[in-house]
N, C-alpha and C positions, 0 to 999 in steps of 0.2 A: 294622348297621354304618352309622355316620355318615360320609358323605365329604364333604370341604370343597370348595368351589369355589376355582378358582385366585384369588391375590391380584391385586388391580387395581392396577398400577402406572401412573405417568404421569411425564412430563418436561415440566415448566414451561418445558414447553419453549416615469494612467500619467504627474503629470507630473513626473518626478525625473530632472533632467538632471545626472547624475554618472555617472562610468565605473564599471562592472563591481563590482558588490557582491556579497558572499556571506560567510557566517560561515567557510565552508571554501573560500572562493574565492581563487584564485590569478590575478591580472591580470600575465601574464607580464612581468616575473619577479617583480613586487611582489605581496605578500599585502595584501588589502584587508578590509573588515570588514561587508559589508552583503549583500544578496540580490536585487537588481535590476540587469537587464543591458539597456542601451539599445543599438539597432542604430546603430553608427557606423562609417563606412567604414575599413578597415583594421584593425579592433579584432580582439584575439585573447583570448578568455576561456578559463578554466580552473576548472571547478567541478564539484562534486558535487550541487549543488542551487540552487535560485533560480527567478527568473523572468526570461524573455527577451521583451522588447517590440521592436515596430517603433520607428523614430525619433521617434515622437511620444510614447514613453512610455505610462503606464497610463492618462493622463486625455486626450491629444490624438491627433489624427489624424497619420498620416505626411505627408510633402511631397510635392510634384509633382517630377517629373524627377529622382528619386533614382537613384543607382547605388551600392549599397553591398554590400560584402563583409565578413562577420564568420566568424571560426573558433572553435568552441567545443569544447574537448578536455577530458579528465578532470582532476580537480583536482590531480594530481601533474605534470601536463603530458603531451605527446604521448608514446604508448606506456607510461604509467604504468598504465593499467587503472583502473577497469572502463572498459568502452566507453560512450560518451557516449550519453544517450537523452533525447529531449524528447518531451513530450505537449502539443498544442494544446488549450487551453480556449477561445479566442476567435479567430474568422477573420472579418474584415469588411473586404473589398477592393472599391473602386470598380468599377462595371460596365465592361464593355469586355475588350479583351484585352491592353492595353499593361502592367498591374500584375501583375508576377509575382514569387513567392519559389520559387528552386530549392534544394533541399537535397541537397548533395553528400556522398557517403560517402568521407570522408577529409579531409586537411588543406588542400585547396584546390580552386579551380573546375575544375582538371583532373581532379578525381576523378569517379567516377561519379555521375550524377544519380539520387537516390532518388525524387524527387517534384518536380513544377512546380504549386504552388499558385496558383490565380487566382481570379476572381470567378465562375468556372464550377465549379472544382475546389476544393472547401473542404477545408480542413486540420483543422478543429475535430473533435476527438474522436479525431483520428489520433495514433499515436505512432511515432517514427522512432528507429532505434538504429543506430549505427555498427556496422560489422563490420569496418572497415578496421585494420589492425595499429597505427595511431596511436591508435585509439579516438576520433577527432575527426570532427566534422561541420562543413561549410562552408556557410554560408547566403548566398546571392547575391540580393539583392533590387533590382528595378528597377522604376520607376513612370514614366507618362507625364505629360504636362502637362495632362490632361483632368478633373481632379478627384481628390480625395482621400476617404478613409474612416477608420474607426476603427483597422483594422490588426489586429494579432495579438498574443496572449498565449500563450507556450509554457512550461510548467514543466519545468525541468531536474529529471529523475528518475534521475540517473547513480547517486547514492549508495544506501546499503542500504535496505531495505524491509521493517519488521517488521510491517507492516499498521496497523491501526486497532484501539484499544482497545474491548472490547466486555464485556459482562456475559451470562452465561448460566445458567440453572437445570437441574440434572440430578438425576435419582433415584438413590438409592444403588444400586439394582438394574439401572441401565442398563449396557449394554456399554461397555468401555473405548474410548476415542476420542482422536484426535490433536488436541490443543488448537489447534493452529495452524488447523484447519478451522473453529474457532469465532470467530476474530479477523475483524475487518472488512477491507475493503480487498482487496489482493493480497499478502500477507505472502510473503516468499521463503523457500525452505528453507535449513537448514544453521544456523539461530539456535540459541541455548540457553536452556532454560527455567529459571527459579529459583522454588523454592516458596515459599509465603507466609512461612514461617519462616527462609528462607535455604537455601541448597544447590542444586547443580546437580540436575534432574530429567529423566528422559527426556521426550520429547515426548507419550507417551501417558498419559492419566488414567485412572485406574481407580476409579470412584466406589465401589466396595466397600472400598477401602483408603486411597485418596488424601483429603486434607483439602480442604475448601472454603476461599475466600479469594482474595486478589488474587496471581495468579500473573504473572510477568514474563518476556516473550520479547525476548531481544536479538539483534540481527545486526550483527555487528561491521563498521564501515566501513573500507574500504580507506584508509590514510594519504593525505592529511590529513582526509578526511571522517570526521564523528563517528558513532559507533553509533547505530542506529536501535532504538527501544525502544517495546513495545506491551505493555499489561496485560490479562489475561482474568481478570474476576471471575467465580469459580464459586460459585454458591449450591446447596448441597446439599440435597436434600429426601428425608427418610427415607422408604423404601419401606413400604407397609403389610405386615403379616406375619400371615397367615390361620393359621399354624402348620402343623403336620404331621398327617396322616390319624390318626384314633384309632377306638377301638372302645368301644361303651357297650351293655351288656346290661341290660335291665330286664325286670321282670316287671309284668304288667297291673295290678298293685295296689301298685307301688312309687310313692313320692311324686315330684312332679315333680323333674326334675335339670336343671341348666345344662350344655347341650351343651358350652359353650366350655371347661368343666373336663375334658373327655375329649379335647380336641385337645392336641398336644405342641409342643415346639420354639419356645417364647417368644411364643405367640400373643398379638396385641395387640387 
C-alpha cells in the first residue's frame, strides 16, 4: 500500500489663515469647502473630518498671551451625531506651566474637562471623543507671555472609517476569514462589502469558492459626511493537490510503475 503524505499548503501570506475648512464641513451655519481649522477665539466648527491647528496654523507657532475658546461639533450640528472625535498627531508646547489646552466634554467651558494638555502632559498620540448629548468638544487654550512653540495638530476623525486599503494573498485551502481583519488601519464594523464583479457579499471570504480580485468595503457616513471606502485586493494561490490514497499491487518481476498513477482525486 502506498500512503501519500499530506499536501503542503501555504499562505502568501500650518500657515493658512482662513476660517474652518472641510469638504463636509459646516461653519455654523454656512457650509464651506476645505479641511483646515485654525483656533480662533469664539469659533464654532462642525465637521466630520479635517485638521485642527493652534492659532499659528500648520507652519507657524501660536502666540503669547492667548485666550482662545473653540467649539467643535458633528457635521450636522450639535446633537446630530456622530460624537466628535479628535486624535493629536503633534504636540509642542513651550516649557513651563502657563500654556495649557483644556478639552471639555460638551459644548462649552462649563462642560467637564477631559484632559489638560501642557508641556509636561503631551496629547500626542491621544484620541478624545465626546460622550455629551451634543456630540461636541470645547477647546480652551491659554498661553502666557514667556515664549511660544509649534503648538498642536489634531485630526478630526468623527466621520466613518473603512480602514486603509490593503493587499493579501491566500491559499485556496485556507479557512474562511473576515475580510475586514485584512484591511489596514482601524476599520469600523457595520460596512458593506462589494465583490469584484459587483454585488453585495457577506464579510466572510471563503477561499474555496470566492474569487480573487479587488473587494470594496464601504462604511456609510451620517449626512452630510461622505462614505468611507477601502479596498482589499485578494490574490488567490491554488493549493497543491497530492490526491487521495490509493493501492498498488506489484509482483517482484513486474516492470517499473509510476506511483502517481495509483493516486486518486485529481493529483497534481
